[in-house]
All heavy atoms as a GROMACS GRO file, in nm:
protein
  473
    1MET      N    1  11.818  15.797  11.181
    1MET     CA    2  11.734  15.732  11.278
    1MET      C    3  11.756  15.794  11.416
    1MET      O    4  11.865  15.838  11.448
    1MET     CB    5  11.768  15.583  11.286
    1MET     CG    6  11.751  15.504  11.158
    1MET     SD    7  11.585  15.498  11.091
    1MET     CE    8  11.490  15.432  11.220
    2LYS      N    9  11.654  15.793  11.496
    2LYS     CA   10  11.665  15.842  11.634
    2LYS      C   11  11.710  15.725  11.722
    2LYS      O   12  11.632  15.636  11.755
    2LYS     CB   13  11.531  15.897  11.682
    2LYS     CG   14  11.492  16.025  11.614
    2LYS     CD   15  11.367  16.081  11.676
    2LYS     CE   16  11.334  16.215  11.613
    2LYS     NZ   17  11.215  16.273  11.677
    3CYS      N   18  11.837  15.727  11.755
    3CYS     CA   19  11.897  15.615  11.828
    3CYS      C   20  11.840  15.595  11.967
    3CYS      O   21  11.836  15.481  12.016
    3CYS     CB   22  12.048  15.634  11.834
    3CYS     SG   23  12.124  15.627  11.670
    4ASP      N   24  11.794  15.702  12.032
    4ASP     CA   25  11.735  15.685  12.163
    4ASP      C   26  11.604  15.606  12.155
    4ASP      O   27  11.577  15.520  12.239
    4ASP     CB   28  11.714  15.819  12.233
    4ASP     CG   29  11.632  15.919  12.150
    4ASP    OD1   30  11.637  15.914  12.025
    4ASP    OD2   31  11.564  16.002  12.211
    5VAL      N   32  11.527  15.629  12.050
    5VAL     CA   33  11.402  15.555  12.030
    5VAL      C   34  11.433  15.409  11.999
    5VAL      O   35  11.369  15.318  12.053
    5VAL     CB   36  11.318  15.620  11.918
    5VAL    CG1   37  11.196  15.536  11.885
    5VAL    CG2   38  11.278  15.762  11.956
    6ILE      N   39  11.531  15.387  11.913
    6ILE     CA   40  11.570  15.250  11.876
    6ILE      C   41  11.620  15.175  12.000
    6ILE      O   42  11.582  15.060  12.024
    6ILE     CB   43  11.677  15.252  11.765
    6ILE    CG1   44  11.615  15.306  11.636
    6ILE    CG2   45  11.736  15.113  11.744
    6ILE    CD1   46  11.714  15.335  11.527
    7ALA      N   47  11.706  15.240  12.078
    7ALA     CA   48  11.760  15.176  12.199
    7ALA      C   49  11.650  15.140  12.296
    7ALA      O   50  11.650  15.031  12.354
    7ALA     CB   51  11.863  15.268  12.265
    8SER      N   52  11.554  15.229  12.316
    8SER     CA   53  11.442  15.200  12.405
    8SER      C   54  11.362  15.080  12.355
    8SER      O   55  11.321  14.994  12.434
    8SER     CB   56  11.350  15.322  12.417
    8SER     OG   57  11.415  15.427  12.482
    9GLY      N   58  11.342  15.072  12.225
    9GLY     CA   59  11.271  14.959  12.166
    9GLY      C   60  11.346  14.828  12.185
    9GLY      O   61  11.285  14.725  12.215
   10ILE      N   62  11.477  14.833  12.168
   10ILE     CA   63  11.559  14.712  12.186
   10ILE      C   64  11.550  14.665  12.331
   10ILE      O   65  11.532  14.546  12.356
   10ILE     CB   66  11.706  14.740  12.146
   10ILE    CG1   67  11.715  14.759  11.995
   10ILE    CG2   68  11.797  14.627  12.193
   10ILE    CD1   69  11.849  14.810  11.946
   11VAL      N   70  11.563  14.757  12.425
   11VAL     CA   71  11.558  14.721  12.567
   11VAL      C   72  11.421  14.662  12.601
   11VAL      O   73  11.412  14.557  12.666
   11VAL     CB   74  11.590  14.843  12.656
   11VAL    CG1   75  11.560  14.815  12.802
   11VAL    CG2   76  11.736  14.884  12.639
   12ASN      N   77  11.314  14.726  12.557
   12ASN     CA   78  11.180  14.676  12.586
   12ASN      C   79  11.156  14.538  12.526
   12ASN      O   80  11.102  14.449  12.592
   12ASN     CB   81  11.074  14.774  12.538
   12ASN     CG   82  11.070  14.900  12.622
   12ASN    OD1   83  11.104  14.898  12.739
   12ASN    ND2   84  11.030  15.009  12.561
   13ALA      N   85  11.198  14.519  12.402
   13ALA     CA   86  11.181  14.389  12.337
   13ALA      C   87  11.264  14.282  12.406
   13ALA      O   88  11.216  14.170  12.428
   13ALA     CB   89  11.220  14.399  12.190
   14ALA      N   90  11.387  14.316  12.443
   14ALA     CA   91  11.475  14.220  12.510
   14ALA      C   92  11.416  14.176  12.644
   14ALA      O   93  11.425  14.059  12.681
   14ALA     CB   94  11.614  14.280  12.529
   15LYS      N   95  11.353  14.268  12.714
   15LYS     CA   96  11.291  14.234  12.842
   15LYS      C   97  11.171  14.143  12.823
   15LYS      O   98  11.147  14.052  12.903
   15LYS     CB   99  11.248  14.361  12.916
   15LYS     CG  100  11.365  14.438  12.973
   15LYS     CD  101  11.320  14.564  13.043
   15LYS     CE  102  11.439  14.641  13.099
   15LYS     NZ  103  11.398  14.767  13.161
   16GLN      N  104  11.096  14.163  12.718
   16GLN     CA  105  10.975  14.084  12.693
   16GLN      C  106  11.006  13.941  12.651
   16GLN      O  107  10.931  13.849  12.685
   16GLN     CB  108  10.887  14.150  12.588
   16GLN     CG  109  10.818  14.274  12.639
   16GLN     CD  110  10.727  14.336  12.534
   16GLN    OE1  111  10.707  14.281  12.427
   16GLN    NE2  112  10.672  14.451  12.566
   17VAL      N  113  11.114  13.920  12.577
   17VAL     CA  114  11.144  13.786  12.527
   17VAL      C  115  11.246  13.712  12.612
   17VAL      O  116  11.279  13.598  12.581
   17VAL     CB  117  11.190  13.788  12.379
   17VAL    CG1  118  11.084  13.844  12.289
   17VAL    CG2  119  11.320  13.864  12.363
   18ALA      N  120  11.296  13.772  12.716
   18ALA     CA  121  11.395  13.709  12.804
   18ALA      C  122  11.510  13.650  12.723
   18ALA      O  123  11.523  13.529  12.708
   18ALA     CB  124  11.330  13.604  12.892
   19LEU      N  125  11.593  13.736  12.672
   19LEU     CA  126  11.704  13.696  12.585
   19LEU      C  127  11.793  13.590  12.648
   19LEU      O  128  11.829  13.600  12.765
   19LEU     CB  129  11.791  13.816  12.550
   19LEU     CG  130  11.732  13.916  12.452
   19LEU    CD1  131  11.826  14.034  12.439
   19LEU    CD2  132  11.710  13.852  12.318
   20LYS      N  133  11.830  13.492  12.567
   20LYS     CA  134  11.923  13.389  12.610
   20LYS      C  135  12.050  13.389  12.526
   20LYS      O  136  12.138  13.308  12.547
   20LYS     CB  137  11.854  13.253  12.603
   20LYS     CG  138  11.740  13.238  12.703
   20LYS     CD  139  11.679  13.101  12.694
   20LYS     CE  140  11.577  13.072  12.798
   20LYS     NZ  141  11.468  13.161  12.815
   21VAL      N  142  12.055  13.477  12.428
   21VAL     CA  143  12.172  13.488  12.341
   21VAL      C  144  12.224  13.632  12.347
   21VAL      O  145  12.148  13.725  12.376
   21VAL     CB  146  12.137  13.452  12.194
   21VAL    CG1  147  12.095  13.307  12.183
   21VAL    CG2  148  12.029  13.542  12.140
   22PRO      N  149  12.353  13.650  12.319
   22PRO     CA  150  12.407  13.786  12.320
   22PRO      C  151  12.351  13.868  12.203
   22PRO      O  152  12.326  13.815  12.096
   22PRO     CB  153  12.558  13.766  12.304
   22PRO     CG  154  12.579  13.623  12.274
   22PRO     CD  155  12.453  13.549  12.294
   23VAL      N  156  12.332  13.996  12.226
   23VAL     CA  157  12.284  14.086  12.122
   23VAL      C  158  12.386  14.199  12.105
   23VAL      O  159  12.424  14.263  12.202
   23VAL     CB  160  12.146  14.145  12.158
   23VAL    CG1  161  12.103  14.250  12.056
   23VAL    CG2  162  12.042  14.035  12.169
   24VAL      N  163  12.430  14.218  11.980
   24VAL     CA  164  12.525  14.325  11.949
   24VAL      C  165  12.447  14.436  11.880
   24VAL      O  166  12.373  14.412  11.785
   24VAL     CB  167  12.638  14.274  11.857
   24VAL    CG1  168  12.734  14.388  11.824
   24VAL    CG2  169  12.712  14.158  11.922
   25VAL      N  170  12.464  14.558  11.930
   25VAL     CA  171  12.390  14.673  11.878
   25VAL      C  172  12.488  14.778  11.826
   25VAL      O  173  12.580  14.817  11.896
   25VAL     CB  174  12.303  14.737  11.989
   25VAL    CG1  175  12.226  14.856  11.935
   25VAL    CG2  176  12.210  14.634  12.049
   26ARG      N  177  12.465  14.823  11.703
   26ARG     CA  178  12.542  14.935  11.648
   26ARG      C  179  12.442  15.047  11.619
   26ARG      O  180  12.349  15.029  11.541
   26ARG     CB  181  12.614  14.899  11.520
   26ARG     CG  182  12.699  15.015  11.468
   26ARG     CD  183  12.743  14.998  11.326
   26ARG     NE  184  12.636  15.005  11.230
   26ARG     CZ  185  12.604  15.113  11.158
   26ARG    NH1  186  12.670  15.225  11.174
   26ARG    NH2  187  12.507  15.108  11.070
   27LEU      N  188  12.461  15.159  11.684
   27LEU     CA  189  12.373  15.273  11.665
   27LEU      C  190  12.443  15.379  11.582
   27LEU      O  191  12.559  15.411  11.606
   27LEU     CB  192  12.333  15.333  11.800
   27LEU     CG  193  12.253  15.244  11.894
   27LEU    CD1  194  12.236  15.311  12.029
   27LEU    CD2  195  12.117  15.210  11.834
   28GLU      N  196  12.371  15.436  11.484
   28GLU     CA  197  12.426  15.543  11.402
   28GLU      C  198  12.310  15.633  11.363
   28GLU      O  199  12.210  15.586  11.309
   28GLU     CB  200  12.493  15.487  11.277
   28GLU     CG  201  12.564  15.590  11.194
   28GLU     CD  202  12.682  15.654  11.266
   28GLU    OE1  203  12.756  15.583  11.336
   28GLU    OE2  204  12.698  15.776  11.254
   29GLY      N  205  12.322  15.761  11.395
   29GLY     CA  206  12.216  15.856  11.361
   29GLY      C  207  12.203  15.963  11.467
   29GLY      O  208  12.299  15.997  11.536
   30THR      N  209  12.084  16.014  11.483
   30THR     CA  210  12.055  16.120  11.579
   30THR      C  211  12.047  16.062  11.720
   30THR      O  212  11.996  15.953  11.740
   30THR     CB  213  11.920  16.186  11.544
   30THR    OG1  214  11.925  16.228  11.407
   30THR    CG2  215  11.891  16.305  11.632
   31ASN      N  216  12.098  16.135  11.816
   31ASN     CA  217  12.092  16.098  11.958
   31ASN      C  218  12.167  15.967  11.990
   31ASN      O  219  12.122  15.888  12.071
   31ASN     CB  220  11.947  16.087  12.006
   31ASN     CG  221  11.871  16.217  11.991
   31ASN    OD1  222  11.929  16.324  11.994
   31ASN    ND2  223  11.740  16.208  11.974
   32VAL      N  224  12.280  15.947  11.925
   32VAL     CA  225  12.360  15.826  11.946
   32VAL      C  226  12.401  15.812  12.093
   32VAL      O  227  12.387  15.704  12.152
   32VAL     CB  228  12.486  15.826  11.856
   32VAL    CG1  229  12.579  15.712  11.892
   32VAL    CG2  230  12.447  15.817  11.711
   33GLU      N  231  12.450  15.918  12.152
   33GLU     CA  232  12.497  15.910  12.292
   33GLU      C  233  12.382  15.877  12.387
   33GLU      O  234  12.400  15.798  12.479
   33GLU     CB  235  12.567  16.039  12.333
   33GLU     CG  236  12.700  16.061  12.261
   33GLU     CD  237  12.795  15.943  12.272
   33GLU    OE1  238  12.809  15.888  12.384
   33GLU    OE2  239  12.855  15.907  12.171
   34GLN      N  240  12.266  15.934  12.364
   34GLN     CA  241  12.151  15.902  12.448
   34GLN      C  242  12.112  15.756  12.432
   34GLN      O  243  12.077  15.688  12.529
   34GLN     CB  244  12.030  15.992  12.413
   34GLN     CG  245  12.049  16.136  12.449
   34GLN     CD  246  12.106  16.218  12.333
   34GLN    OE1  247  12.180  16.169  12.250
   34GLN    NE2  248  12.072  16.345  12.330
   35GLY      N  249  12.118  15.707  12.309
   35GLY     CA  250  12.086  15.566  12.283
   35GLY      C  251  12.182  15.473  12.354
   35GLY      O  252  12.140  15.374  12.417
   36LYS      N  253  12.310  15.503  12.348
   36LYS     CA  254  12.410  15.421  12.416
   36LYS      C  255  12.388  15.422  12.567
   36LYS      O  256  12.404  15.321  12.634
   36LYS     CB  257  12.551  15.470  12.382
   36LYS     CG  258  12.594  15.438  12.241
   36LYS     CD  259  12.734  15.490  12.215
   36LYS     CE  260  12.776  15.463  12.072
   36LYS     NZ  261  12.910  15.516  12.044
   37GLN      N  262  12.351  15.538  12.619
   37GLN     CA  263  12.327  15.550  12.763
   37GLN      C  264  12.206  15.465  12.804
   37GLN      O  265  12.209  15.400  12.908
   37GLN     CB  266  12.304  15.697  12.801
   37GLN     CG  267  12.308  15.723  12.948
   37GLN     CD  268  12.446  15.699  13.009
   37GLN    OE1  269  12.548  15.712  12.942
   37GLN    NE2  270  12.448  15.660  13.134
   38ILE      N  271  12.102  15.464  12.724
   38ILE     CA  272  11.984  15.382  12.752
   38ILE      C  273  12.022  15.235  12.756
   38ILE      O  274  11.981  15.162  12.846
   38ILE     CB  275  11.873  15.408  12.647
   38ILE    CG1  276  11.815  15.548  12.666
   38ILE    CG2  277  11.763  15.302  12.655
   38ILE    CD1  278  11.728  15.597  12.551
   39LEU      N  279  12.102  15.191  12.660
   39LEU     CA  280  12.146  15.051  12.657
   39LEU      C  281  12.230  15.019  12.781
   39LEU      O  282  12.212  14.915  12.845
   39LEU     CB  283  12.225  15.022  12.530
   39LEU     CG  284  12.148  15.031  12.399
   39LEU    CD1  285  12.243  15.010  12.282
   39LEU    CD2  286  12.033  14.932  12.394
   40LYS      N  287  12.322  15.110  12.814
   40LYS     CA  288  12.411  15.088  12.928
   40LYS      C  289  12.333  15.082  13.059
   40LYS      O  290  12.357  14.996  13.144
   40LYS     CB  291  12.514  15.201  12.934
   40LYS     CG  292  12.615  15.187  13.044
   40LYS     CD  293  12.715  15.301  13.039
   40LYS     CE  294  12.816  15.289  13.149
   40LYS     NZ  295  12.913  15.400  13.146
   41GLU      N  296  12.238  15.170  13.077
   41GLU     CA  297  12.161  15.178  13.201
   41GLU      C  298  12.053  15.071  13.212
   41GLU      O  299  11.992  15.057  13.317
   41GLU     CB  300  12.098  15.317  13.214
   41GLU     CG  301  12.201  15.425  13.237
   41GLU     CD  302  12.142  15.565  13.238
   41GLU    OE1  303  12.021  15.581  13.209
   41GLU    OE2  304  12.218  15.659  13.267
   42SER      N  305  12.030  14.996  13.106
   42SER     CA  306  11.925  14.894  13.106
   42SER      C  307  11.957  14.778  13.200
   42SER      O  308  11.868  14.707  13.243
   42SER     CB  309  11.901  14.840  12.965
   42SER     OG  310  12.009  14.756  12.926
   43GLY      N  311  12.087  14.759  13.228
   43GLY     CA  312  12.127  14.647  13.312
   43GLY      C  313  12.126  14.515  13.238
   43GLY      O  314  12.151  14.410  13.297
   44MET      N  315  12.100  14.519  13.109
   44MET     CA  316  12.095  14.396  13.029
   44MET      C  317  12.229  14.375  12.959
   44MET      O  318  12.308  14.468  12.945
   44MET     CB  319  11.983  14.407  12.926
   44MET     CG  320  11.848  14.434  12.990
   44MET     SD  321  11.716  14.422  12.874
   44MET     CE  322  11.705  14.245  12.864
   45THR      N  323  12.251  14.253  12.915
   45THR     CA  324  12.374  14.221  12.845
   45THR      C  325  12.357  14.253  12.697
   45THR      O  326  12.331  14.166  12.616
   45THR     CB  327  12.411  14.073  12.864
   45THR    OG1  328  12.410  14.044  13.002
   45THR    CG2  329  12.548  14.043  12.808
   46LEU      N  330  12.367  14.380  12.665
   46LEU     CA  331  12.360  14.428  12.528
   46LEU      C  332  12.497  14.482  12.492
   46LEU      O  333  12.549  14.571  12.560
   46LEU     CB  334  12.253  14.535  12.512
   46LEU     CG  335  12.111  14.491  12.548
   46LEU    CD1  336  12.018  14.611  12.556
   46LEU    CD2  337  12.059  14.390  12.447
   47ILE      N  338  12.557  14.428  12.389
   47ILE     CA  339  12.692  14.464  12.349
   47ILE      C  340  12.685  14.574  12.244
   47ILE      O  341  12.617  14.559  12.143
   47ILE     CB  342  12.766  14.341  12.292
   47ILE    CG1  343  12.764  14.228  12.395
   47ILE    CG2  344  12.907  14.377  12.250
   47ILE    CD1  345  12.799  14.092  12.337
   48THR      N  346  12.754  14.686  12.266
   48THR     CA  347  12.753  14.795  12.169
   48THR      C  348  12.881  14.793  12.087
   48THR      O  349  12.986  14.749  12.132
   48THR     CB  350  12.739  14.932  12.238
   48THR    OG1  351  12.847  14.951  12.328
   48THR    CG2  352  12.607  14.942  12.313
   49ALA      N  353  12.869  14.841  11.963
   49ALA     CA  354  12.984  14.849  11.872
   49ALA      C  355  12.978  14.981  11.797
   49ALA      O  356  12.870  15.034  11.770
   49ALA     CB  357  12.983  14.732  11.775
   50GLU      N  358  13.094  15.033  11.762
   50GLU     CA  359  13.103  15.161  11.693
   50GLU      C  360  13.078  15.151  11.542
   50GLU      O  361  13.031  15.245  11.482
   50GLU     CB  362  13.242  15.223  11.716
   50GLU     CG  363  13.271  15.252  11.862
   50GLU     CD  364  13.174  15.351  11.923
   50GLU    OE1  365  13.142  15.451  11.857
   50GLU    OE2  366  13.129  15.328  12.036
   51ASP      N  367  13.114  15.038  11.483
   51ASP     CA  368  13.094  15.021  11.339
   51ASP      C  369  13.062  14.874  11.310
   51ASP      O  370  13.066  14.789  11.399
   51ASP     CB  371  13.215  15.069  11.260
   51ASP     CG  372  13.344  14.998  11.296
   51ASP    OD1  373  13.343  14.874  11.307
   51ASP    OD2  374  13.447  15.067  11.313
   52LEU      N  375  13.031  14.845  11.184
   52LEU     CA  376  12.989  14.709  11.150
   52LEU      C  377  13.101  14.607  11.163
   52LEU      O  378  13.076  14.492  11.200
   52LEU     CB  379  12.930  14.706  11.008
   52LEU     CG  380  12.797  14.778  10.993
   52LEU    CD1  381  12.751  14.775  10.847
   52LEU    CD2  382  12.692  14.718  11.083
   53ASP      N  383  13.225  14.648  11.136
   53ASP     CA  384  13.338  14.555  11.153
   53ASP      C  385  13.353  14.515  11.299
   53ASP      O  386  13.368  14.396  11.330
   53ASP     CB  387  13.469  14.618  11.102
   53ASP     CG  388  13.474  14.631  10.952
   53ASP    OD1  389  13.405  14.553  10.882
   53ASP    OD2  390  13.546  14.720  10.902
   54LYS      N  391  13.348  14.613  11.388
   54LYS     CA  392  13.359  14.584  11.532
   54LYS      C  393  13.238  14.502  11.579
   54LYS      O  394  13.252  14.413  11.663
   54LYS     CB  395  13.369  14.713  11.613
   54LYS     CG  396  13.497  14.789  11.591
   54LYS     CD  397  13.612  14.718  11.655
   54LYS     CE  398  13.738  14.799  11.637
   54LYS     NZ  399  13.859  14.724  11.667
   55ALA      N  400  13.121  14.532  11.525
   55ALA     CA  401  13.001  14.457  11.562
   55ALA      C  402  13.017  14.310  11.524
   55ALA      O  403  12.984  14.221  11.602
   55ALA     CB  404  12.878  14.517  11.494
   56ALA      N  405  13.070  14.285  11.405
   56ALA     CA  406  13.090  14.147  11.361
   56ALA      C  407  13.191  14.076  11.450
   56ALA      O  408  13.170  13.961  11.490
   56ALA     CB  409  13.137  14.145  11.215
   57GLU      N  410  13.301  14.144  11.483
   57GLU     CA  411  13.402  14.085  11.571
   57GLU      C  412  13.342  14.051  11.708
   57GLU      O  413  13.365  13.942  11.762
   57GLU     CB  414  13.519  14.182  11.590
   57GLU     CG  415  13.606  14.200  11.468
   57GLU     CD  416  13.709  14.311  11.486
   57GLU    OE1  417  13.729  14.358  11.600
   57GLU    OE2  418  13.769  14.351  11.386
   58LYS      N  419  13.266  14.143  11.763
   58LYS     CA  420  13.205  14.122  11.895
   58LYS      C  421  13.101  14.011  11.890
   58LYS      O  422  13.086  13.935  11.986
   58LYS     CB  423  13.146  14.252  11.947
   58LYS     CG  424  13.252  14.353  11.986
   58LYS     CD  425  13.191  14.481  12.040
   58LYS     CE  426  13.302  14.578  12.084
   58LYS     NZ  427  13.247  14.695  12.155
   59ALA      N  428  13.028  14.001  11.780
   59ALA     CA  429  12.927  13.895  11.768
   59ALA      C  430  12.994  13.757  11.763
   59ALA      O  431  12.948  13.664  11.830
   59ALA     CB  432  12.844  13.917  11.641
   60VAL      N  433  13.101  13.747  11.689
   60VAL     CA  434  13.172  13.619  11.680
   60VAL      C  435  13.230  13.582  11.818
   60VAL      O  436  13.219  13.468  11.863
   60VAL     CB  437  13.284  13.624  11.574
   60VAL    CG1  438  13.375  13.504  11.582
   60VAL    CG2  439  13.223  13.637  11.435
   61LYS      N  440  13.289  13.679  11.884
   61LYS     CA  441  13.346  13.655  12.016
   61LYS      C  442  13.239  13.613  12.117
   61LYS      O  443  13.257  13.518  12.192
   61LYS     CB  444  13.419  13.780  12.066
   61LYS     CG  445  13.490  13.762  12.196
   61LYS     CD  446  13.565  13.889  12.236
   61LYS     CE  447  13.633  13.871  12.371
   61LYS     NZ  448  13.707  13.990  12.410
   62ALA      N  449  13.126  13.681  12.116
   62ALA     CA  450  13.018  13.650  12.209
   62ALA      C  451  12.957  13.512  12.180
   62ALA      O  452  12.921  13.440  12.273
   62ALA     CB  453  12.909  13.757  12.202
   63ALA      N  454  12.949  13.476  12.054
   63ALA     CA  455  12.889  13.347  12.017
   63ALA      C  456  12.979  13.231  12.053
   63ALA      O  457  12.932  13.119  12.074
   63ALA     CB  458  12.860  13.345  11.868
   64SER      N  459  13.110  13.256  12.064
   64SER     CA  460  13.203  13.148  12.094
   64SER      C  461  13.215  13.120  12.243
   64SER      O  462  13.283  13.026  12.283
   64SER     CB  463  13.341  13.180  12.036
   64SER     OG  464  13.397  13.291  12.103
   65LYS      N  465  13.147  13.197  12.327
   65LYS     CA  466  13.156  13.178  12.471
   65LYS      C  467  13.064  13.066  12.516
   65LYS      O  468  12.965  13.034  12.467
   65LYS     CB  469  13.118  13.306  12.546
   65LYS     CG  470  13.225  13.411  12.530
   65LYS     CD  471  13.188  13.532  12.613
   65LYS     CE  472  13.297  13.638  12.602
   65LYS     NZ  473  13.266  13.756  12.678
   0.00000   0.00000   0.00000
C-alpha cells in the first residue's frame, strides 16, 4: 500500500468528521516515512504505532484516558 496516500486520506477524513475519539494508525508498505510525516504535520491527535501489538497497547491506553 502507498502509505502517503493512506495517511492523506486518514487526515482528510478525520478533519471532515471532527474526531472525538483517539485514532491509532499503523502504516506498513511503500512510502511509510512520508505517511508518518503527513500524520505528524497534520496537527491532529493521530497516534502512530510500529506494529499491531504496539497499536493495540496504544489503543487501550488512549481509550482509558
